[in-house]
C-alpha positions as CSV (number, residue, x, y, z in Angstrom):
1,M,-0.1,1.9,-21.5
2,T,-3.9,3.2,-21.9
3,S,-5.3,5.1,-19.0
4,T,-8.6,3.1,-18.7
5,V,-9.9,1.5,-15.2
6,A,-11.8,-1.3,-15.5
7,L,-14.7,-1.9,-12.3
8,Q,-16.5,-4.4,-11.4
9,K,-19.1,-5.1,-8.7
10,C,-18.4,-7.8,-5.9
11,D,-19.8,-8.1,-2.9
12,E,-18.4,-11.2,-1.2
13,Y,-15.0,-12.8,-1.4
14,D,-16.3,-15.8,-3.0
15,F,-13.5,-17.6,-5.2
16,D,-15.9,-17.8,-8.4
17,K,-17.4,-14.4,-7.9
18,V,-13.5,-12.7,-7.2
19,L,-12.4,-15.1,-10.4
20,T,-15.2,-14.2,-12.6
21,C,-14.8,-10.3,-11.9
22,I,-10.9,-10.5,-12.1
23,K,-10.9,-12.4,-15.9
24,K,-13.5,-9.7,-16.7
25,M,-11.4,-6.7,-15.6
26,L,-8.8,-8.6,-17.8
27,E,-10.8,-8.7,-21.0
28,L,-11.5,-5.1,-20.4
29,V,-8.3,-3.4,-20.0
30,P,-5.9,-6.6,-21.0
31,P,-2.1,-6.9,-19.6
32,P,0.5,-7.2,-21.3
33,D,0.2,-10.7,-23.0
34,V,1.5,-13.6,-20.3
35,R,2.1,-16.6,-22.6
36,G,5.0,-18.4,-21.3
37,K,6.2,-15.3,-19.5
38,T,6.8,-15.0,-15.5
39,V,4.3,-12.9,-13.6
40,L,5.1,-11.2,-10.5
41,L,2.2,-10.5,-8.3
42,K,2.9,-8.2,-5.6
43,P,0.0,-8.2,-2.5
44,N,-0.5,-6.5,0.6
45,I,0.9,-7.9,3.7
46,L,1.4,-5.1,6.3
47,Y,1.5,-7.6,9.5
48,P,-0.3,-10.9,9.4
49,K,-3.9,-10.4,10.6
50,A,-7.2,-12.3,9.9
51,P,-8.4,-11.2,6.3
52,E,-11.9,-10.0,7.6
53,L,-9.7,-7.1,9.6
54,A,-8.8,-5.9,6.2
55,V,-5.5,-5.1,6.6
56,C,-3.8,-7.0,3.9
57,T,-5.0,-8.1,0.2
58,H,-7.4,-10.6,1.1
59,P,-6.2,-14.1,0.0
60,V,-9.5,-15.0,-2.3
61,V,-8.5,-12.1,-4.5
62,V,-4.5,-12.9,-4.5
63,G,-5.9,-16.9,-5.0
64,A,-8.0,-15.8,-8.1
65,A,-5.3,-13.3,-9.4
66,V,-2.7,-16.3,-9.5
67,R,-5.4,-18.5,-10.9
68,A,-6.6,-15.7,-14.1
69,F,-2.6,-15.1,-14.6
70,V,-1.9,-19.3,-15.1
71,E,-4.9,-19.6,-17.2
72,L,-3.9,-16.4,-19.6
73,G,-1.0,-18.5,-20.0
74,A,1.7,-17.7,-18.2
75,A,4.9,-19.7,-17.5
76,R,5.3,-18.8,-13.9
77,V,3.1,-16.8,-11.4
78,I,5.3,-16.0,-8.1
79,A,3.5,-14.0,-5.8
80,G,5.5,-12.5,-3.1
81,E,5.9,-9.7,0.1
82,S,7.9,-8.5,2.6
83,P,6.2,-7.5,5.6
84,A,7.9,-4.6,7.9
85,I,8.5,-6.8,10.5
86,A,7.4,-11.1,10.0
87,G,8.7,-13.8,8.0
88,S,7.4,-14.0,4.7
89,A,6.3,-17.4,4.3
90,T,4.9,-17.1,7.9
91,A,2.7,-13.8,7.1
92,A,1.6,-15.5,4.1
93,K,0.4,-18.7,5.9
94,A,-1.3,-16.8,8.4
95,T,-3.2,-14.8,6.5
96,G,-4.2,-17.7,3.7
97,M,-2.6,-16.3,1.5
98,Y,-0.2,-19.4,0.8
99,E,-2.5,-21.8,0.5
100,Q,-4.8,-20.0,-2.2
101,V,-1.3,-19.5,-4.0
102,I,0.0,-22.6,-4.3
103,N,-3.4,-24.3,-4.6
104,N,-4.1,-22.1,-7.7
105,G,-1.3,-22.9,-9.8
106,G,1.5,-20.3,-8.1
107,E,4.7,-20.2,-5.8
108,W,4.9,-18.1,-2.8
109,A,8.6,-16.1,-2.8
110,D,10.4,-15.2,0.2
111,F,11.5,-11.9,-0.4
112,K,15.0,-12.1,1.6
113,E,17.5,-11.3,-0.5
114,H,18.0,-8.0,-2.8
115,E,19.4,-6.8,-5.9
116,S,20.1,-3.4,-7.1
117,V,18.1,-1.6,-9.4
118,P,19.0,1.6,-10.9
119,C,16.2,4.3,-11.4
120,P,18.8,7.4,-13.8
121,D,14.9,9.3,-14.2
122,G,14.1,9.2,-10.5
123,K,14.1,12.8,-8.6
124,V,15.6,11.8,-5.2
125,S,16.4,8.1,-5.4
126,K,18.8,7.0,-8.4
127,N,18.7,3.2,-6.9
128,F,16.5,0.5,-5.3
129,D,17.3,-2.4,-3.6
130,F,14.4,-4.7,-5.1
131,A,13.6,-8.3,-3.6
132,K,15.9,-10.5,-5.8
133,Q,12.6,-12.2,-7.5
134,F,12.0,-8.8,-9.2
135,L,14.5,-9.4,-11.8
136,E,13.0,-13.2,-12.0
137,A,10.2,-11.4,-13.8
138,D,9.1,-10.5,-17.1
139,I,5.4,-8.6,-15.8
140,V,4.8,-7.2,-12.7
141,V,1.7,-7.0,-10.6
142,S,0.6,-4.3,-8.1
143,L,-2.2,-6.1,-5.7
144,S,-3.4,-3.8,-3.1
145,K,-5.8,-2.8,-0.6
146,L,-7.6,0.5,-0.6
147,K,-7.0,1.9,2.4
148,S,-6.8,5.2,4.6
149,H,-2.5,6.0,5.5
150,Q,-1.3,8.1,8.5
151,L,1.1,9.2,6.5
152,M,0.4,9.6,2.7
153,T,-3.4,9.7,3.6
154,Y,-3.8,7.0,1.2
155,T,-2.6,3.7,0.4
156,G,-3.1,1.8,-3.1
157,A,-1.3,0.1,-6.0
158,M,1.6,2.8,-6.2
159,K,2.3,2.8,-2.5
160,N,1.7,-1.2,-2.5
161,L,5.2,-1.2,-4.3
162,F,7.5,-0.8,-1.2
163,G,7.0,-3.7,-0.2
164,L,9.1,-4.9,-3.1
165,M,11.8,-3.7,-0.7
166,I,13.0,-6.0,2.2
167,G,11.7,-5.9,5.7
168,L,13.0,-2.5,7.5
169,E,15.1,-1.4,4.8
170,K,11.9,0.6,4.3
171,A,12.1,2.0,7.7
172,G,15.5,3.3,6.9
173,C,13.9,4.9,3.5
174,H,11.6,7.1,6.0
175,Y,14.5,8.5,8.0
176,K,16.4,9.6,5.0
177,F,13.0,11.1,3.6
178,S,11.4,12.6,6.3
179,K,9.8,15.4,4.5
180,K,6.2,14.3,3.4
181,E,6.6,16.2,-0.1
182,D,10.4,14.2,-0.4
183,F,8.9,10.5,0.9
184,A,5.9,10.9,-2.0
185,A,9.2,11.5,-4.6
186,F,10.6,8.9,-3.3
187,L,7.6,6.7,-3.9
188,T,7.4,7.8,-7.3
189,D,11.0,7.1,-8.0
190,L,10.6,3.8,-6.7
191,N,7.1,3.0,-8.9
192,V,9.3,4.3,-12.3
193,A,12.1,2.1,-11.0
194,A,9.3,-0.9,-10.8
195,K,7.8,-0.3,-13.7
196,A,4.6,-2.0,-12.9
197,Q,2.3,-3.3,-16.3
198,Y,-0.9,-4.5,-14.5
199,A,-3.0,-3.5,-10.7
200,I,-5.3,-4.6,-9.2
201,M,-7.1,-3.2,-6.3
202,D,-9.2,-4.8,-4.1
203,A,-11.4,-2.9,-2.5
204,I,-14.3,-5.6,-2.1
205,V,-13.5,-4.3,1.9
206,G,-11.1,-2.1,2.3
207,M,-10.2,0.2,5.6
208,D,-11.1,3.8,6.6
209,G,-10.4,6.0,9.4
210,P,-7.5,7.2,11.5
211,G,-6.4,4.3,12.2
212,G,-5.6,3.0,8.5
213,P,-3.3,1.3,7.1
214,G,-2.7,-1.0,9.8
215,S,-5.5,-0.6,12.6
216,G,-8.4,1.0,10.8
217,D,-12.0,-0.1,10.3
218,P,-13.3,-2.1,7.5
219,I,-15.7,-0.9,5.2
220,K,-17.4,-2.6,2.7
221,L,-17.2,-0.7,-0.8
222,G,-18.1,-3.5,-3.3
223,F,-15.7,-3.8,-6.1
224,L,-13.0,-4.7,-7.4
225,A,-10.6,-2.5,-10.3
226,A,-7.8,-3.1,-12.5
227,S,-5.9,-1.2,-15.1
228,D,-2.4,-0.9,-17.0
229,N,-1.8,2.1,-16.0
230,I,-0.9,2.0,-12.1
231,L,-1.7,5.9,-11.2
232,A,-4.9,6.2,-12.9
233,L,-6.0,3.2,-10.7
234,D,-5.3,5.0,-7.5
235,W,-6.5,8.0,-9.0
236,K,-10.0,7.3,-9.7
237,C,-10.0,4.7,-6.6
238,S,-8.8,7.3,-4.6
239,S,-11.5,9.9,-5.8
240,L,-14.4,7.2,-5.5
241,V,-13.9,6.8,-1.9
242,G,-13.7,10.9,-1.4
243,Y,-10.5,11.8,-1.5
244,N,-9.2,14.6,-4.0
245,P,-5.9,12.7,-5.6
246,H,-4.5,16.0,-6.3
247,N,-4.3,16.2,-2.3
248,I,-2.4,12.9,-2.1
249,L,1.2,13.8,-2.4
250,N,2.7,10.5,-3.9
251,L,-0.1,10.8,-6.7
252,E,0.5,14.5,-7.3
253,D,4.2,14.0,-8.1
254,A,3.7,11.1,-9.9
255,L,0.9,13.4,-11.8
256,G,3.7,15.7,-12.1
257,R,6.0,13.5,-13.9
258,G,3.8,13.0,-16.9
259,I,4.9,9.7,-17.1
260,W,1.3,7.7,-16.3
261,L,-0.9,10.9,-17.3
262,K,-1.0,14.2,-18.7
263,S,-3.8,15.0,-16.9
264,P,-6.9,13.1,-15.0
265,A,-8.7,13.9,-17.6
266,E,-7.8,11.0,-19.6
267,I,-8.8,8.6,-17.6
268,T,-11.9,6.7,-18.3
269,T,-13.7,3.6,-17.0
270,S,-15.2,0.4,-18.0
271,G,-17.2,-2.2,-16.7
272,A,-19.5,-1.5,-13.5
273,A,-20.7,2.3,-13.9
274,E,-19.0,4.6,-11.1
275,E,-21.9,5.8,-9.3
276,D,-22.2,2.0,-8.6
277,C,-18.8,1.7,-6.9
278,R,-18.7,5.4,-5.2
279,C,-18.8,5.4,-1.2
280,T,-20.0,8.7,0.7
281,S,-18.9,7.6,4.3
282,F,-15.5,6.3,3.7
283,R,-13.1,8.1,6.2
284,I,-10.4,9.4,4.9
285,V,-6.9,10.8,6.4
286,R,-6.7,14.9,5.7
287,E,-3.6,16.3,5.1
288,S,-3.2,19.2,7.7
289,K,-1.4,21.2,5.4
290,A,-3.9,22.4,3.0
291,L,-4.9,24.1,6.5
292,Q,-1.5,25.5,7.5
293,K,-1.5,27.2,4.0
294,Q,-4.3,29.3,5.2
295,M,-2.7,30.6,8.1
296,P,0.3,33.5,8.9
297,G,3.4,33.5,10.2
298,I,3.0,32.8,13.9
299,I,0.0,31.3,13.7
300,N,1.1,28.5,11.4
301,F,4.1,27.7,13.6
302,L,1.6,27.3,16.4
303,A,-0.6,25.5,14.2
304,T,2.1,23.5,12.8
305,K,2.8,22.2,16.1
306,I,-0.5,21.4,17.2
307,L,-1.9,19.7,14.1
308,T,1.5,17.5,14.0
309,K,0.3,13.9,15.3
310,T,2.5,12.1,17.9
311,P,2.4,8.8,19.2
312,H,1.3,7.7,22.6
313,F,1.4,4.4,24.1
314,N,-1.2,2.6,25.8
315,A,0.9,0.7,28.7
316,R,-2.4,-1.7,29.4
317,K,-2.3,-3.4,25.9
318,C,0.9,-3.2,25.1
319,K,2.2,-6.7,25.0
320,K,6.1,-6.1,24.7
321,C,6.9,-7.5,21.7
322,R,9.5,-4.6,20.8
323,R,8.4,-4.3,16.9
324,C,7.5,-0.5,17.6
325,E,11.1,-0.4,18.8
326,Q,13.0,-2.3,16.4
327,I,11.0,-0.7,13.5
328,C,11.2,3.1,14.3
329,P,14.0,4.4,11.8
330,A,15.2,7.2,14.2
331,H,15.7,4.6,17.2
332,I,13.7,6.4,19.6
333,I,11.2,4.2,20.8
334,K,12.4,2.0,23.7
335,M,11.8,-0.6,25.9
336,E,14.3,-0.7,28.7
337,G,13.9,-4.0,30.9
338,A,11.7,-7.2,30.4
339,D,8.6,-5.4,32.2
340,S,8.8,-2.5,30.4
341,T,6.3,-1.0,27.4
342,A,7.7,0.8,24.8
343,R,7.9,4.8,25.2
344,L,8.9,7.7,22.9
345,A,12.3,8.9,24.6
346,D,12.7,11.8,22.7
347,K,9.7,13.5,20.9
348,V,11.8,16.4,19.2
349,K,13.4,14.1,17.6
350,C,10.2,11.9,15.8
351,L,10.0,11.8,12.1
352,H,6.0,11.6,12.2
353,C,6.3,8.3,9.9
354,F,3.9,6.5,12.0
355,C,5.8,3.6,11.2
356,C,5.2,2.2,15.1
357,H,1.5,2.9,14.7
358,E,1.4,0.8,11.5
359,I,3.1,-2.2,12.8
360,C,1.4,-2.6,16.2
361,P,-0.3,-5.8,16.9
362,A,-2.0,-5.0,20.0
363,N,-3.6,-1.4,19.0
364,A,-1.4,0.0,21.5
365,I,-0.4,3.1,20.1
366,T,-2.5,6.3,19.1
367,L,-1.9,9.4,17.2
368,R,-2.4,12.1,18.5
369,R,-2.2,16.3,18.1
370,F,-1.7,17.1,21.8
């Protein structure tokens, strides 16, 4: 494992251009030898949305990655994901991802059944239930989309591997690890267990703003990135769009483990110049705790109440699909009657995990501080 991140400028989702960029990155920072092996690609499908909305890894990036690993000699290239609420294959077909995978020599994997994966070195979790295809793979590749994130402020290659868990099992983890620091440690443990050997970031068009990761705004970033060091990739990509990675709780927790990096100073880049990939207009999500630390006593207590966002439901936009009710790990979102709209039944018990906001297909849920 190196600490080098390969960068390539790419301004559009043209298959040939994307494939050329991915092949170049694989030359600059080679993955493990895939000849005769099974490669599992883990793209991001939060829920099925059109590619231009930047909710999911773009299907062209997925198809090009499949082709690249096939051409490197992989015996099998499997792509799979488990959306929070949606059938895996159905979601992949709706996004165009399924067709890209099949047409480029890969297989689509429905993440339906899980197997236990031990994590003896975990800080907060010693065992994970991953999709059974994980155990079929010799090499795991995170194939993520660069997006802002309401809970963790940023989501990329490491957070993407949360999707190795199946469906609503993920929501239960938010309930178990309701504090952000604990959830950050849980994500690091998950990455320790997953042992991804390579990662590719779709940052041709990312998502920014307070609506991320599900209903933010597409923003043209114009680059692809790759590394055999998943933390180095996230650290560099988040910094290129304006984050201080030390303020991204799961990245800081991962850095502290000393598994992937001893220091960010170890990270180098190759390929395109960093300045050519930098974005100064990306609207990052900021962690409110940085402000709270500056406030003493009762002021800090009141600030916590004011700064903590809570879901608010727009009855006019609500499609009554009940997805928010199904995904809520605290079971406090209620829809009573066929004609009713969603509501937060108990604000005190809200975990502020924002799963409901992420999954709403109608943008009917907003997050407000008061």
